[in-house]
C-alpha positions in Angstrom: 7.2 -4.7 7.7 9.4 -6.1 4.6 5.6 -6.6 2.9 4.4 -2.9 4.1 7.8 -1.6 2.3 7.0 -3.6 -0.9 3.7 -2.6 -1.2 4.8 1.1 -0.9 7.1 0.8 -3.0 4.2 -0.9 -5.9 2.1 2.2 -5.2 4.9 4.4 -6.2 6.1 2.9 -8.9 2.0 2.3 -10.8 1.3 6.2 -9.4 4.6 6.8 -12.0 3.1 4.6 -14.6 1.5 6.7 -16.8 3.1 5.8 -20.3 2.8 1.7 -21.9 6.2 0.6 -20.8 7.8 1.4 -17.1 10.4 2.4 -18.8 8.5 5.6 -20.5 9.3 4.5 -24.2 6.9 3.5 -26.6 9.0 0.0 -27.1 9.6 -2.0 -24.3 13.5 -2.9 -23.1 15.3 -4.8 -20.7 14.3 -2.4 -18.3 10.6 -3.2 -18.7 11.7 -7.0 -19.1 13.5 -7.1 -15.3 10.4 -4.8 -14.0 7.6 -7.2 -15.2 10.0 -10.0 -13.3 9.8 -7.9 -10.1 5.9 -7.0 -10.4 5.6 -11.2 -10.9 7.8 -11.4 -7.8 5.0 -8.7 -6.1 2.5 -11.3 -6.7 2.7 -12.9 -3.3 2.0 -9.4 -1.3 -1.9 -7.4 -0.7 -3.0 -6.5 -2.7 -1.1 -8.6 -5.4 1.3 -6.4 -7.5 0.0 -8.2 -10.4 -3.5 -6.9 -9.8 -2.6 -3.0 -9.1 -4.5 -0.8 -11.8 -1.8 0.3 -14.0 0.5 -2.7 -13.4 -1.6 -5.0 -14.1 -2.0 -3.8 -17.7 1.9 -3.5 -18.2 2.2 -7.1 -16.4 -0.3 -8.1 -19.3 1.4 -6.5 -22.2 4.9 -8.0 -21.5 3.4 -11.7 -20.9 1.4 -11.1 -24.0 4.8 -10.5 -25.8 5.8 -13.8 -28.3 9.3 -14.0 -27.0 8.3 -13.7 -23.0 5.0 -15.7 -23.7 7.3 -18.5 -25.8 9.6 -18.5 -22.5 7.0 -18.6 -19.6 5.5 -21.6 -21.9 8.9 -23.2 -22.2 9.6 -23.0 -18.5 6.6 -24.0 -17.4 5.6 -20.4 -15.5 2.0 -19.6 -15.4 1.9 -15.1 -15.9 0.1 -15.0 -12.7 0.0 -18.5 -10.8 1.1 -19.0 -7.3 4.1 -21.1 -8.5 
């Protein structure tokens, strides 16, 4: 039941993502960083939020930002991993 509601949430956010960043701006802000974490948590769903149409490139863009990539590496967090 909860997984279904989460899937619905991510489908809605995926449909609403019309710009490169979730916040709607031309550059990422704190809201985009937060949403990136939420999308990563959704990797356990079927389908994984990290692989959904517009969310996958959003997540990749955010993960490739130097500070985010450095944080992932320092903390041992695989961007699309199962941990």
